[in-house]
N, C-alpha and C positions, 0 to 999 in steps of 0.2 A: 139836193138829194144825190145827184151823180157824184159830186165831190165827196159826200159822205161814204158812198159805196166804194169809190176808189180808195178813200182813206182806210176803210175797213180792210180791203184787200191788201193794200200796201202795209198796213199795220201787222197783219198776219205774216206777211213775208218777212218783215223786219224782225218780229219776234222769233220766227222760225230760224232766221239767219243768226240771231244773237244766241239762241239756245243751242242750236245744233251744228252751226257751221263756224263758230268763232275760232278760226285758226286751228281747228282740230282739238281745242282744249275742252276737256270735259268739266262739268260742274254738277252739283247736286240737283240744280234746277233743270238740267238738260234732259229732255225726253229721250234723246238718243242714249245718253249716258245711263238713264234710268233703266232702259230695257236691254241695254247691251249685255249685262250679266246673264240675262235670261236666254241668250241665244247659243250658249255653249252646249249644244246638243250633239250627240254622237261621240264616239270615241275619238280622241285626238282632235276635237273641234273640227269635225268633218266639213262644216259649212263655211269655214273661213275662206275669205276671198282675198288672196294675196295678189299683189301686182309687182312681180319682180322686174327689175330693169333689164335692158337688152343683154348686158354682159352676164348677168345672173342667169338669164334664160339659156345662154350658151353653155354655162357650166352645168345647169340642170340637165340639159339635153345630153351632154357628154356623160354625166353620171348615170343617167337613165340607160344610155347605150351600153356602158360598161357592165351594168347590172344584168342587162339582157344577154350580153355576150358571155357572161359568167354563168349563164344557165338559170337566171332568175325566172321565177314563174309568174312575175307580174304581167299585167295586161299590156301588150305591145302598143295599144292605142292610148295608154295612160297620159302622154303629153297632151294629146288633144282633149281627152276627157277632163284633165285638170282645168283646162280653160273654160269648161262649162260648169264649174262649181258655182252654186248659187251664192249671192251675197247674204250676209247675216240677216236674221229675222228682224233686227232693229231697223235695218235699211228698208225692208218691206213695210214695216209699220209706219215709218216716217213718210214714205212715198204715198201710201194709201191715205194717211191722215191729211197730207198736203193737198191731194186731189179732192178729197171729200169736203175739206173746209173751204178751199179757194174756188173750186169749180162752180158751185151753186151761186156764188157772188158774181162770177163772170157771166154765167148764164142768165143771171138776173137782169143784166143789161139788155139782153135780147128779149126777155120777157117784158121789161118796161117799155121798150120801143116797139113792141107788137110784132117782133120777128117771129115769135112762137107763142103758143098758149098751151098750158097744161090742162088736161081734162080729168082723167081718172087714173089713179086716185086724186081726190080733190087737192089742189095746191094750197099751201099755207104761207103766211108771211113770217119772215125771220126779222126780229127787231133787236136792236142793241141800244140801251138807254132810251127806249121809247121812240127811236127813229128806225124806219124801215131799212133793212139791209138788202133784202132780196125777197122775191117770191119763188118758191121752189116746190117740189113734190118729194114724197118720202123716198122714192127710188133714185133720185138724182144724185145725192152724195155718194151712194154706192157705185153708181156708174162712173162718176168722175174719179173716185178712189181706184176703181179697176183700171181706168185709163192711166192714172199716175203710176201704178205698179207695173203695168205693161211697158210703158215708155221707159221707165227707170230701169227695168230689167234688161230691155233691149240695149240700152246704152251701156250698162255694166258688162253684159256678156260680149257684145260686139267690140267694145273698147279692148277687152282682153284678147279676143280672137284675132283681130286685125292689128293689135299692138299699137293703139293710138298713142302718139308721143306724150310723155309725162307732162310737158308744159301745156298741152291741150286738155288733159284730164284734170290737172290741178288748178281749177278755176277759183278765183277769189270770191269772197262774199259780195263785194261791190258788183262784180259782173253778174252774179246770180240775181241779185236784187234788181239791178237795172234791166236785165233781160226779162224778168217776170213783169216788171213795171211796163215795159214796152209791149209785152203780150197783152196785158190788161188794157192798154191804150188801143191796140188794134181791135180787141173784142168790142170795146166801147164805140170806136169809129164805125165798125161794120154795122152795129145796130143803129147808130145815129144817122147814118147815111142811107141804109137800105131797109129800115123798118118803117111801117106805115105811120108810126107815132114819133118818128125822128125829126130831124131838121127839115126834111122834105117828106111829103107823102109818097113813099116809094111805089104805092099802088098806082099812082098817076104819072110816075116817071117814065120817060122814054126808054126803050131797050138800049139806046146808045149810052144814056146816063148810067144804067145798071152795069153795062159792059165796062164802061170807063172806071167805075168804082171797083169792080172786080179785078181789073188789071192793076189798079193802085194797091189793092189788098195783097195781090200776089207779089208785086214789087217790094212791098214792105216786108212780106214774109221771107222772101229770098234775101233781102238786105239784113233782116234779123238773123238769119242763119249765118250769113257771111261775117257779120260784125261780132256776134256773140258765140259763134261756134267755129264754122269754117272747116270742120273735119268731114271725112267721107262717112263716118258713122253717123254724124249728125244729119247729113243730107239723106242718107238711106232711111233712118228712123223717121225723119220728118216726112219724107215721101210716103212711107208706109202708113204713117198717121193720117196724112191727107187722103190716102186711098181707103184705109180701113175704117176710119171714123165715119165717113158718109155711108159706107156699106153697112155698118152696124145700125146707123140711123134708118136707112132704107128698110132693113129687116124689122126694126121696132115699129116703124110706121105702117108696115104692110102685113103684119101678123093678123090674121082674121080674128075678129072679136076683141082685139086690143084697141084701146083708145087712150093711149098715154098722153099724147100731145099732138099738135099740128103746127106746121109752118104756115104763116099767112100768105106768103108769096112763093110757093114752090115752083120749080121749073124742070125738075128731073126726079121722077119716082117719089114725089111728095117732099123733096128737099130742095133748097136753093143751091145751085152749083157753087156759088161763091163761098160757101161754108168750108170748102176744102182748103182755101187759103188760110182761114183761121186755124184749122187743124195743123197745117204745116208750120205756122208760126209757133204753135204750142210745143213742137218738138224740141227746139233748142232751149226754150224756157224751162221745160220740165227736165230735159236731159242734163243741163248744167246743174240744176238743183240735185239731181241724182248723183252726179259726179262728186259734188261737194259733200253730200250726205254720206256717200260711200267712203270718202276720205276721212270724214269725221268719225265714223263708226270704226274704221280700220285703226285710226289713232287711238281710240278708246280701248279697243281690244288689245293693241300692242302694249298699252300701259298695264294691262292685267296679266300679261305673260310673265 
């Protein structure tokens, strides 16, 4: 069953990589290529997300300075505001879809190992070819979709603002695929080792064992960032994810009259503290996917010009 769930998750990643990230080449079957023509909104394609190289930025800055010196009425803060242009709509759709489709499968590991249990609304099973893929609730895909677009947007905007080197932004499909596969593995390991229905009954485990596994999860998360990302943007977004994700969960679990789900072995405001390491590991996995999708959508839009 676990192999089937991992296969489903990896199959989605493989299909997504084939359709959307295949060297920036568009095709009729590509969801990114399909929605890209829909994002030409605003005069002059105002939402376009260009990534000029360092030399081009210098020429742009000089040109902007000359226009201001000549009495141009343009906004003096334009160079900074340009860096805050949002990515195209197709990018947002791709990131929301990736989170909504992959997230519930990953969370299904925690549900299966008893790490958490959904309450209200009543959870349901997702099956593929008669085999259970995961157990989830109606609100879970939307929450993971929101996480996907938030992390993706942070990567896209911060890469532009801090001028992340092109070689770090232009990640290959293999790196995206392997990074997400390692994130899937960490999700599974956390449930298998720290869930009451895992390899060990975590409810009977000593605090030393739980602490040791938590340290291992954090080491894996940091190694994941170092191997698959290694940028300051990646570390910042991963740290924000590791902090913000648990904060959102604490809010959801402590809203009066809400009974969405519970963790079986919480140790801090109804959540297990080790979950922060899983969130951190998700930063580079989602971030590299965002970089690749952004490059693919930019290539598709360049072909239309």
